[in-house]
C-alpha positions in Angstrom: 113.4 75.1 116.6 110.5 74.7 114.1 110.8 72.9 110.8 110.6 76.2 109.0 113.4 77.6 111.1 115.6 74.6 110.1 114.9 75.4 106.4 115.9 79.1 107.0 119.6 78.9 106.3 121.4 81.6 104.3 121.9 79.4 101.2 118.7 77.4 101.6 117.6 75.7 98.3 114.1 76.0 99.6 114.0 79.6 98.3 114.8 78.6 94.7 111.1 78.8 93.9 108.8 81.5 95.2 106.2 84.2 94.4 108.8 85.9 92.2 106.4 86.4 89.3 105.2 89.9 88.9 101.5 90.9 88.5 102.4 93.6 86.0 105.3 93.6 83.6 103.5 95.7 81.0 103.7 99.5 81.4 107.1 99.3 83.2 110.2 101.3 82.3 112.1 98.1 81.6 109.8 97.2 78.7 109.6 100.8 77.4 111.5 101.3 74.1 109.6 104.4 73.1 111.1 107.6 71.9 109.9 109.9 74.8 109.8 107.4 77.7 106.0 106.9 77.6 106.1 103.6 79.4 102.4 103.4 80.2 101.5 103.8 76.5 104.3 101.8 74.8 103.4 98.4 76.3 99.8 98.3 77.3 97.7 95.7 79.2 95.8 95.0 76.0 99.1 94.0 74.3 100.4 92.0 77.2 98.5 88.8 76.3 100.0 88.8 72.8 103.5 90.4 73.1 106.6 88.7 74.5 108.3 90.5 77.4 112.0 91.3 77.3 113.0 91.6 80.9 110.5 89.6 83.0 107.1 87.9 83.1 103.8 88.4 84.8 100.9 86.2 85.8 98.0 85.7 88.1 98.8 84.1 91.5 102.1 82.8 90.0 105.5 81.5 91.0 108.8 81.1 89.3 112.4 80.0 89.9 114.7 82.6 91.2 116.1 83.3 87.7 112.6 83.5 86.3 113.4 81.1 83.6 110.4 78.9 84.3 107.0 80.2 85.4 103.7 78.9 86.6 100.5 80.9 87.0 96.8 80.7 86.6 94.5 81.7 83.8 90.7 81.8 84.2 87.6 82.3 82.0 84.0 82.7 83.1 82.5 82.2 79.7 81.7 86.0 79.6 84.9 87.9 79.5 86.4 89.2 76.2 89.8 87.9 77.2 91.4 85.3 79.4 92.1 86.4 82.9 95.9 85.8 82.8 97.1 88.9 84.7 95.7 91.7 86.8 94.1 94.7 85.2 94.4 98.3 86.2 94.5 101.9 85.0 97.5 103.5 83.7 98.8 106.9 85.0 96.9 108.8 82.4 93.6 106.8 82.7 93.0 107.2 86.5 91.6 110.4 87.9 94.1 109.8 90.8 96.9 108.1 88.9 97.5 104.5 88.2 95.5 101.9 90.1 94.8 98.2 90.1 91.1 97.3 89.6 91.0 93.8 91.0 90.3 92.1 94.4 93.0 89.7 95.6 94.5 88.9 98.9 97.8 87.4 100.2 96.7 85.1 103.0 99.8 83.2 104.1 103.5 82.5 103.3 106.5 81.1 105.2 109.8 82.8 104.6 111.0 79.8 102.5 107.7 79.7 100.7 107.2 76.1 101.9 103.6 77.1 102.2 101.8 79.9 100.4 98.2 80.9 99.9 96.4 83.7 98.1 92.9 84.5 97.1 91.6 86.0 93.8 87.9 87.1 93.5 86.7 86.5 90.0 83.3 87.9 88.9 80.9 85.7 87.0 79.6 88.7 85.0 81.7 90.2 82.1 84.7 92.1 83.5 84.0 95.8 82.9 87.3 96.8 81.4 86.1 99.7 79.2 83.7 101.0 81.8 86.4 101.3 84.5 88.6 103.3 82.1 85.9 105.5 80.8 84.3 106.4 84.1 87.7 107.1 85.8 88.8 109.3 82.9 85.5 111.2 83.2 85.8 111.9 86.9 87.8 114.9 88.2 90.5 114.9 90.8 87.9 116.1 93.3 85.8 113.0 92.9 86.7 109.5 94.3 88.0 106.7 92.1 85.5 104.4 90.4 86.2 101.0 91.7 85.4 97.5 90.6 82.8 97.1 93.4 81.1 100.2 92.1 80.2 98.4 88.9 78.0 95.8 90.6 79.8 92.8 89.3 79.9 91.3 92.8 76.3 91.9 93.5 74.3 88.9 94.8 77.5 87.0 95.5 77.9 86.2 91.7 81.6 85.5 91.8 84.2 82.8 92.4 86.6 82.7 95.3 89.8 81.2 93.7 92.2 80.1 96.4 95.7 79.1 95.2 98.1 77.3 97.5 101.7 76.2 96.9 103.1 73.5 99.2 106.6 72.3 98.9 107.2 68.6 99.6 110.9 69.3 98.9 112.6 72.4 97.6 111.9 71.5 94.0 108.8 69.3 94.5 105.9 71.7 94.5 102.3 70.7 95.2 99.7 73.1 93.8 96.2 73.2 95.0 93.5 75.4 93.4 90.2 75.6 95.1 87.3 77.3 93.2 84.3 78.3 95.3 81.1 79.5 93.7 79.7 82.1 96.1 76.5 82.6 94.1 73.1 81.0 94.4 73.1 79.6 90.9 75.4 77.2 89.0 78.2 78.9 87.1 80.7 77.8 84.5 84.4 78.3 84.7 87.5 77.4 82.7 90.7 77.0 84.8 94.0 76.9 83.0 97.1 76.4 85.2 99.9 77.5 82.8 103.6 76.7 82.5 105.9 78.7 80.3 109.5 79.7 79.8 110.6 83.3 79.9 111.6 84.3 76.4 115.4 84.4 76.4 116.0 83.2 72.9 114.4 85.9 70.6 116.7 88.8 71.2 119.7 87.9 69.1 122.0 86.2 71.6 123.2 82.6 71.7 120.6 80.7 73.7 119.4 77.2 73.5 115.6 77.2 73.3 113.9 75.2 76.0 110.8 73.1 75.4 107.7 71.6 76.9 106.0 68.5 75.6 103.1 66.2 76.5 103.9 62.8 78.1 100.7 60.9 78.9 98.9 62.9 81.5 102.0 65.0 82.3 103.8 68.0 80.9 107.6 67.4 80.5 109.9 70.4 80.6 113.5 70.8 79.6 115.8 73.8 80.1 119.5 73.8 79.5 120.2 75.6 82.8 117.4 74.3 85.0 117.4 70.7 83.8 114.2 68.7 83.6 110.8 69.1 85.3 107.5 67.4 85.0 104.0 68.7 85.8 101.7 65.9 86.9 98.0 66.6 86.6 95.1 65.2 88.6 92.0 64.0 86.7 92.3 63.8 82.9 92.4 67.4 81.5 93.2 68.7 78.0 96.8 69.8 77.5 97.4 72.8 75.3 100.7 73.9 73.8 102.0 77.0 72.0 105.1 79.3 72.0 105.9 82.3 74.3 106.4 84.4 71.2 104.9 87.7 70.1 101.8 87.6 67.9 103.2 90.0 65.3 99.9 89.9 63.3 97.9 91.0 66.4 100.4 93.6 67.7 102.1 95.0 64.6 100.0 93.8 61.7 102.8 91.8 60.1 103.1 88.1 59.4 103.9 85.6 62.2 106.8 83.2 61.6 104.7 80.5 63.4 101.0 80.2 64.0 101.7 79.3 67.6 102.1 82.5 69.6 101.7 83.9 73.1 97.9 84.5 72.9 97.0 81.1 71.4 95.1 79.9 74.4 93.0 83.0 74.4 92.0 82.4 70.9 91.5 78.6 71.5 89.3 79.0 74.6 87.3 82.1 73.8 87.1 82.0 70.0 87.1 78.2 69.4 90.2 78.5 67.1 91.4 74.9 67.4 94.3 75.6 65.0 95.7 78.2 67.4 97.3 75.5 69.5 100.1 73.1 68.4 98.6 69.6 67.7 102.1 68.1 68.2 101.7 69.1 71.9 105.1 70.8 72.2 106.2 74.4 72.7 107.5 76.9 75.3 104.1 77.6 76.9 101.5 75.0 78.0 98.2 75.0 79.8 96.2 72.3 81.6 92.6 73.0 80.6 89.9 72.2 83.1 86.2 73.1 82.5 83.6 72.9 85.2 80.0 73.9 85.9 80.2 74.6 89.6 76.9 74.2 91.6 75.5 77.0 93.7 77.7 77.4 96.8 79.8 74.5 95.4 83.5 73.9 95.4 86.0 72.3 93.0 89.5 71.4 93.9 92.3 70.9 91.3 95.7 69.3 92.3 98.9 69.4 90.4 102.5 68.6 91.2 105.6 70.3 89.7 108.7 68.2 90.3 112.4 68.4 89.3 114.4 65.5 88.1 116.6 65.5 91.3 113.6 64.6 93.4 113.5 60.8 94.2 110.7 59.1 92.3 110.9 61.5 89.3 108.9 61.5 87.1 106.3 59.2 88.5 105.3 61.0 91.7 101.5 61.0 92.2 99.0 62.3 94.7 98.9 59.6 97.3 100.8 61.7 99.9 99.4 65.1 98.7 96.9 65.8 101.4 99.3 64.6 104.1 102.0 67.0 103.0 99.5 69.9 102.7 98.4 69.5 106.3 102.0 69.1 107.5 103.2 72.3 105.9 100.2 74.3 107.2 100.9 73.0 110.7 104.6 74.0 110.3 103.6 77.4 109.1 101.4 77.9 112.2 104.2 76.6 114.5 106.7 79.0 112.9 104.5 82.1 113.4 103.6 81.0 116.9 107.3 81.6 117.8 107.1 85.1 116.2 103.7 86.5 117.2 103.4 87.6 120.8 100.9 85.5 122.7 99.4 88.6 124.2 98.0 89.8 120.8 94.3 89.3 120.3 93.2 86.9 117.5 92.3 89.9 115.3 95.7 91.5 115.8 97.3 88.1 115.0 95.3 87.9 111.8 96.4 91.4 110.8 100.1 90.6 111.5 100.0 87.2 109.7 98.5 88.8 106.5 101.0 91.7 106.7 103.8 89.1 106.7 102.1 87.2 103.9 101.9 90.4 101.8 105.6 91.2 102.4 106.7 87.7 101.4 104.4 87.5 98.3 106.0 90.8 97.1 109.4 89.3 96.8 110.1 89.7 93.0 112.5 88.7 90.4 114.1 91.9 89.0 116.2 91.9 85.8 117.4 95.1 84.3 120.7 95.5 82.4 120.9 99.3 81.7 123.7 99.1 79.1 121.8 96.5 77.0 118.6 98.5 77.5 120.2 101.7 76.3 121.9 100.1 73.3 119.1 97.6 72.3 119.3 93.9 71.3 120.9 92.6 68.1 117.7 91.0 66.8 115.4 94.0 67.6 115.1 97.5 66.0 117.6 99.9 67.6 116.1 102.1 70.3 115.5 105.8 69.3 118.7 108.0 69.5 117.2 110.1 72.2 117.4 107.2 74.6 121.1 107.8 75.0 120.3 111.1 76.7 116.9 110.1 78.1 115.6 108.4 81.3 118.3 106.9 83.5 121.0 107.2 80.8 123.6 108.2 83.5 123.0 104.8 85.2 124.6 102.8 82.5 126.5 100.7 85.1 123.3 99.3 86.7 122.9 95.6 86.0 120.5 93.7 88.3 119.3 90.1 88.4 118.0 89.6 91.9 115.0 88.7 94.1 114.1 92.1 95.6 111.4 93.2 98.0 109.0 95.3 96.0 106.6 97.9 97.3 103.9 95.8 95.6 103.5 93.5 92.6 101.2 95.6 90.5 101.4 99.3 91.3 105.1 99.4 91.9 106.6 96.2 90.5 110.1 97.7 90.9 112.4 98.5 93.8 112.2 101.8 95.6 115.1 102.6 97.8 113.5 104.2 100.9 110.5 101.9 100.7 112.9 98.9 100.7 114.6 100.1 103.9 111.2 100.0 105.7 110.5 96.6 104.3 113.6 95.2 105.9 112.4 96.0 109.4 109.3 93.8 109.0 111.3 91.1 107.1 113.9 91.0 109.9 111.3 89.7 112.3 110.9 86.5 110.2 114.0 86.3 107.9 116.9 88.4 109.0 119.2 87.0 106.3 116.9 88.1 103.6 116.5 91.5 105.2 120.3 92.0 105.4 120.7 90.8 101.8 118.3 93.5 100.6 120.2 96.3 102.4 123.5 95.0 101.1 122.3 94.8 97.5 121.5 98.5 97.0 125.0 99.4 98.2 126.7 97.0 95.8 128.6 98.4 92.8 126.1 97.1 90.2 123.4 99.2 91.9 125.1 102.2 93.6 126.4 104.8 91.2 130.2 105.3 91.0 129.7 108.8 92.4 128.1 107.2 95.6 124.5 107.8 94.9 122.0 105.1 95.7 119.4 104.4 93.0 116.0 105.8 93.9 113.4 103.9 91.8 112.9 102.7 88.3 111.1 105.8 86.8 114.1 107.9 87.8 117.1 106.3 89.4 118.7 109.7 89.9 115.9 111.1 92.1 116.5 111.5 95.8 114.9 109.4 98.5 115.5 110.0 102.2 118.8 108.4 103.3 117.3 105.9 105.7 119.5 102.9 104.9 121.9 103.6 107.7 118.9 103.5 110.1 117.6 100.3 108.6 121.0 98.6 108.7 121.4 99.4 112.3 117.9 98.3 113.2 118.2 95.0 111.4 121.5 94.3 113.0 119.9 95.0 116.4 116.9 92.8 115.7 119.0 89.8 114.6 121.2 90.3 117.6 118.2 90.2 119.9 116.9 87.1 118.2 120.1 85.1 118.1 122.4 86.7 120.7 125.0 87.5 118.0 125.1 90.5 115.7 126.4 90.1 112.1 129.3 92.5 112.3 130.6 91.6 108.8 127.2 92.8 107.3 127.3 95.9 109.4 130.8 96.8 108.5 130.4 96.1 104.8 127.2 98.2 104.5 128.8 101.0 106.6 131.6 101.5 104.2 129.2 101.9 101.3 127.0 104.2 103.3 130.1 106.4 103.8 130.1 106.9 100.1 126.4 107.7 100.0 126.8 110.2 102.9 129.6 112.0 101.0 127.4 112.2 97.9 124.7 113.9 99.9 127.2 116.4 101.4 128.7 117.2 98.0 125.5 117.3 95.9 122.7 118.5 98.2 124.3 121.3 100.3 124.5 124.0 97.6 125.4 126.8 100.1 128.0 124.7 102.0 126.2 125.5 105.3 125.0 122.0 106.2 121.4 122.9 105.2 120.2 120.4 102.6 117.9 120.6 99.7 117.2 117.0 98.6 114.1 117.7 96.4 110.8 115.9 97.0 112.4 113.3 99.2 109.6 110.9 98.8 107.0 113.3 100.1 105.6 114.1 96.6 103.3 117.1 96.9 103.8 118.1 100.5 105.2 121.5 99.7 104.0 124.7 98.0 106.1 123.9 95.0 107.3 120.8 93.2 110.5 120.4 95.1 112.1 118.2 92.4 111.8 120.9 89.8 113.2 124.4 89.3 111.3 126.8 91.5 109.0 129.4 89.8 110.7 132.0 92.0 114.2 131.1 91.1 116.6 130.5 93.9 116.5 127.4 96.0 114.9 125.7 99.1 116.6 125.0 102.3 114.6 122.0 103.5 113.8 121.2 107.1 113.2 117.6 106.1 116.3 117.2 104.0 118.5 118.7 106.7 116.8 116.6 109.4 117.2 113.4 107.4 120.9 114.2 107.2 121.0 114.8 110.9 119.4 111.4 111.4 121.8 109.9 108.9 124.7 111.3 110.9 123.5 109.8 114.1 122.9 106.4 112.4 126.4 106.4 111.1 127.7 107.6 114.5 125.9 104.7 116.3 127.2 102.1 113.8 130.7 103.4 114.1 130.6 103.2 117.9 129.4 99.6 117.6 132.3 98.7 115.3 134.8 100.6 117.4 134.1 98.2 120.3 136.2 95.7 118.4 138.3 98.0 116.1 139.5 101.3 117.6 140.0 102.8 114.2 136.2 103.4 114.1 136.5 105.9 117.0 137.9 108.5 114.7 135.0 108.0 112.2 132.5 108.2 115.1 134.0 111.5 116.1 133.7 112.7 112.5 130.0 112.0 112.5 129.6 113.6 115.9 131.2 116.8 114.6 129.1 116.8 111.5 126.0 116.4 113.5 126.9 119.4 115.5 127.2 121.5 112.4 123.9 120.3 111.0 122.1 121.0 114.3 123.6 124.4 114.4 122.4 125.0 110.8 118.9 123.8 111.6 118.6 126.2 114.5 120.3 129.4 113.3 121.8 128.8 109.8 125.2 129.6 111.3 124.2 133.2 111.8 123.3 133.7 108.1 119.8 134.1 106.7 116.9 133.0 108.9 116.5 129.9 110.9 114.4 126.9 109.9 113.0 127.2 113.4 110.2 129.7 113.9 110.3 130.9 117.5 106.9 132.4 117.4 105.2 129.3 116.0 107.4 126.8 117.8 107.8 124.8 114.6 110.3 124.0 111.8 109.7 125.2 108.2 111.4 125.1 104.8 113.1 128.4 103.9 112.9 129.8 100.4 116.1 131.6 99.3 115.2 134.1 96.5 117.7 135.4 93.9 117.3 138.9 95.5 118.9 137.5 98.7 115.6 137.6 100.6 114.7 134.5 102.7 111.1 133.5 103.3 109.8 130.8 105.6 107.2 128.7 103.9 104.9 128.3 106.9 103.2 125.0 106.0 102.6 122.9 109.1 103.5 119.6 107.7 105.5 116.4 108.3 108.5 118.5 107.1 108.5 120.2 110.5 108.1 116.9 112.5 111.0 115.1 110.8 113.6 117.0 112.9 112.4 114.7 115.8 113.9 111.7 113.9 117.4 113.1 114.5 117.7 111.7 118.0 119.9 109.1 119.6 120.9 108.1 123.1 124.4 107.0 124.2 124.8 104.5 126.9 127.5 105.3 129.6 129.1 101.9 129.2 129.8 102.6 125.5 131.6 105.8 126.4 133.6 104.0 129.1 134.8 101.5 126.6 135.8 104.1 124.0 138.0 106.6 125.8 139.2 108.3 122.6 135.7 109.2 121.6 134.7 110.2 125.1 137.7 112.6 125.3 136.7 114.2 122.0 133.1 114.5 123.1 134.1 116.2 126.4 136.5 118.6 124.5 133.7 119.8 122.3 131.4 120.4 125.3 134.0 122.4 127.0 135.5 124.3 124.1 132.8 124.7 121.5 129.7 125.9 123.4 128.8 127.8 120.2 128.0 124.5 118.6 126.9 122.3 121.5 124.4 124.9 122.6 122.3 123.9 119.5 121.8 120.4 120.8 119.8 118.9 123.6 122.1 119.1 126.6 124.8 116.5 126.5 126.3 117.4 129.8 123.2 116.7 131.9 123.0 112.9 132.2 119.6 111.4 131.7 118.0 108.2 132.8 120.6 105.6 133.4 123.3 108.3 133.0 122.6 108.3 129.3 123.7 111.1 127.0 121.3 112.5 124.4 122.0 113.7 120.8 119.1 115.6 119.4 118.4 118.6 117.2 115.6 119.7 119.6 116.0 120.4 123.3 113.3 119.9 125.9 111.6 123.2 125.3 111.4 122.8 121.6 110.3 119.2 121.9 107.4 120.3 124.0 106.4 123.0 121.5 106.5 120.6 118.6 104.6 117.9 120.5 101.9 120.4 121.5 101.0 120.7 117.8 101.7 117.1 116.9 99.4 115.8 119.6 96.7 118.3 118.9 93.6 116.5 117.4 92.7 119.7 115.6 96.1 119.7 113.9 98.2 116.5 113.4 96.9 113.9 115.8 94.2 112.0 114.2 92.3 108.9 115.5 94.5 106.8 113.2 97.9 108.4 113.4 99.8 111.6 112.6 98.6 113.4 109.5 101.1 114.5 106.9 99.8 118.1 107.1 98.0 119.8 110.0 94.3 120.1 109.8 94.9 123.7 110.7 95.2 124.3 107.0 91.6 123.2 106.3 90.4 126.6 107.5 93.7 128.4 106.9 95.2 127.3 103.6 98.8 128.4 102.9 99.2 130.6 99.8 102.2 132.1 98.1 102.1 134.5 95.1 104.6 134.4 92.3 104.1 136.8 89.3 100.4 136.9 89.8 100.0 133.1 90.2 98.9 131.7 93.5 100.5 128.5 94.9 98.4 126.9 97.6 98.4 124.1 100.1 95.2 123.0 101.7 94.4 120.2 104.1 93.4 117.2 101.9 92.8 114.1 104.0 92.2 111.7 101.1 93.2 111.6 97.4 95.4 114.3 95.9 93.7 117.1 93.9 97.0 117.9 92.1 98.8 116.1 89.4 102.3 116.2 91.0 104.2 112.9 90.7 101.3 111.4 88.7 98.7 112.4 91.2 98.5 109.0 92.8 100.1 109.9 96.1 99.0 112.6 98.6 101.1 114.1 101.5 98.6 116.9 102.2 96.7 115.3 105.0 96.6 111.5 105.0 98.4 109.2 107.4 101.5 107.4 106.1 102.6 104.4 108.1 106.5 104.6 107.7 106.9 108.2 108.9 104.6 107.5 111.8 106.7 104.5 112.7 109.8 106.7 112.9 107.9 109.1 115.2 107.1 106.2 117.5 110.7 105.2 117.6 111.9 108.8 118.2 109.5 109.2 121.1 110.8 106.0 122.6 114.4 107.3 122.3 113.5 110.6 124.0 111.8 108.7 126.8 114.9 106.6 127.3 116.8 109.7 128.2 114.1 111.9 129.8 112.4 109.2 131.8 109.0 109.1 133.4 109.3 112.7 134.9 108.9 114.2 131.5 105.2 114.2 130.5 103.1 115.9 127.9 99.4 116.4 127.5 98.1 113.8 125.1 96.0 114.6 123.3 96.7 118.3 123.7 94.0 120.0 125.7 92.6 116.7 127.1 94.0 117.0 130.6 95.6 113.6 130.2 99.4 113.6 130.8 101.6 110.8 129.5 105.2 109.9 129.4 106.8 109.8 126.0 106.7 106.0 126.1 102.9 106.3 126.8 102.6 108.7 123.8 104.5 106.2 121.6 102.1 103.4 122.7 99.0 105.5 122.1 100.2 106.5 118.6 101.0 102.8 117.9 97.5 101.8 119.0 95.9 104.4 116.7 98.0 103.2 113.7 97.1 99.5 114.4 93.5 100.4 114.8 93.3 101.4 111.1 93.0 97.7 110.4 91.5 96.3 113.6 87.8 95.2 113.8 85.9 97.3 116.3 82.1 97.4 116.6 81.9 95.2 113.5 83.9 97.4 111.2 87.5 98.0 110.1 88.3 101.7 109.5 90.6 100.8 106.6 87.5 99.9 104.6 85.5 103.1 105.2 81.9 102.8 104.1 82.4 99.8 101.8 79.7 97.6 103.2 80.9 94.3 101.6 84.3 94.5 103.3 82.6 95.5 106.6 79.9 92.9 106.7 80.3 90.0 104.4 81.9 86.9 106.0 83.8 86.2 102.8 85.4 89.7 102.8 85.5 91.2 106.3 88.6 89.4 107.5 90.7 90.0 104.3 93.2 92.8 105.0 94.5 95.3 102.4 97.6 97.3 103.3 97.1 100.5 101.5 99.8 103.0 100.6 98.3 105.7 102.9 95.1 106.4 104.9 92.4 109.0 105.2 93.5 111.6 107.7 90.1 111.8 109.4 88.6 108.3 109.1 91.5 105.9 108.5 90.1 104.6 105.2 92.7 103.1 102.8 93.8 105.2 99.9 96.3 104.8 97.1 97.9 101.5 96.1 95.8 98.9 97.7 98.6 96.2 98.1 101.5 98.3 99.2 102.2 95.9 102.0 105.8 96.9 101.5 106.1 99.8 103.9 102.6 99.7 105.4 103.6 96.1 106.4 105.6 97.8 109.1 102.4 97.6 111.1 103.6 94.0 111.9 106.4 95.5 113.9 104.1 97.9 115.7 102.0 94.9 116.6 105.1 93.1 117.8 105.9 96.0 120.2 102.3 96.2 121.4 102.3 92.5 122.2 105.7 92.4 123.8 
């Protein structure tokens, strides 16, 4: 067992400090107190340096304690910028031609699960940062044009930038060594101001009883006191200038009113850039402090800064120095390598190992403190103006019970600095490889009463908790349970049972709320697939009527099988769960019947002529119309598949008896499933919506390179629609779906996601898993042509491996290029860029280039699990 494994206990104090500081708190719903819910406009990036946050903090390459009471981050100034670089900049939803987007280059390079060692890189231009140009040019461009990126401005030309590496190394759980390495990549000397900054989250200005913490100078150290946390000291190497102010709003700057004190949140900005000496407190005390270093770094030169943040419980406090600093740094690096050596399969190439290590790093750096008390947010704070009356009927008002204060796995720290339910489920698969306890905790949290609605609904995401995400938590809970059991030999049945009971409530919510006709055909809405359909599936249809969704119904079929599988596992020790397993088996039969023939009413979601599943539009006239878009919507039925081992049936005679009764007495239902009477490989049974013939028909399209099967994975919509767009007329208006392999040309859901052609990693991962399950039953004798028309025949396991390789190769270096970076020469060729991996939200359907949020390691990080399988 490695040293990091020994630190990984469920209640480890080593996780008290971590990368829990967001990169964007401005522009979030939590900080929005506007009348009409215009979060992007109410609290802007320009205000962020001068305005105190209510619910959290943000910073550059920062850390905090797990209550985010005390924060540390970096500020930089190159002598040219109009503002201090204290946080990342990006476009708001209305500023970007493809929605919101971060306009910075930064990379998460390493982290252990306990954050005993962490490393990230920020690339800081030496030229003035082009804030206005980025906004103006992106606003000028149409949705048919690409985004205007920071590299396009030329600020990195001729290597005129700094590589700023930030490392955190824990000597003990609350003894944190900080190493900042600034490298001048240019051929000329360049000045830089480096301001490591400590501050307390403002908990004292909102009208509640709270003892105000303080920071003060003590010789070459910053002493910190907080009523809850106790005492800390920041020890500084060399002899820098210490600056102090308050983490309070600059009312003069933000609102044009008088400040109660001259020492406010943006004082360091005014001190450094505008030489306003009076902006900082000469008494050297406050709630925010910076250590000010100024360097002129030679061409190709490097400067290292060392600091040490120590709690009073650490032996030697407060007089720890830097004598053992380098030794500890090397030790933690070696321990990190030793830990990942036990995780990463030895068969993986060095390049694959690099990709996986950075995927893990991005996942771990995206663990965030999340505080949101809905009742307080709706009512307002005693010391602040009351929120507008419309808030009581506005966004998320029905979620008054939600009260969160947790470390959550976020999709990313800038674009989506809030939890998203179905994203998080995918996160846990990757996290379970390195920290199963944290993965289980994440799944457990969203089912707890302070998250889950009393009616059983799970919150979707901050912009609309009441929206509907695919119900994948049952799948994730089962997979995480299995992964831990494989690692340790013991499954956490208490976790599985606790989550199962809450997932029963969520299942019931789906059945009661999303099956309007009562025929086991589900609507669901957009289900995370944004603009995949002809219409906005989260809004009233322009035709009237409603949609019967192939994907919504299939997700529920998958959910049934997940719950059935969990119930059978629990029944092995508690026979009461046999009855619940039978209930889910029966419900799955009804869903499968509905998918295939709608119970004899209307028209089937399955089109026999096309050999594909489609959504069905139910019009007020009673007419039913298949919306014949070849999309992921028609592939998701493949997810509803599970195999049943014979030894499980033998140990559960009650369930086996009920299963056999259905096969003998209800052929009208069981005929809609893959045959359960014919035993497959290893005498397994198969539960599936599709039988062999329909599986072949679907795979023929899915594996056709002129349709779904791209060089880098399965496209969200078939390339068939490039030449054959789907159109539907309503009252003289045409609704249309084209194949769009890159950015979205529509504004649905903000326009920053596109499901009309790109490759999305999580839904591809589920296809890989489904193919593996089908192979487990069908065996090596069942083969399909892959790619279609190629003359090459593969087992379904072989198809799964080929799809995995194509997905992984988005990132892999081949012939001196990584497809993820497209035609961006700097990322392809420069030694300081080419091995830095960005895990984009989705990928170009034809060439694999990264699109959308550039740091959404969250669910794209599941490539780490694909690599694990390829190396196994």
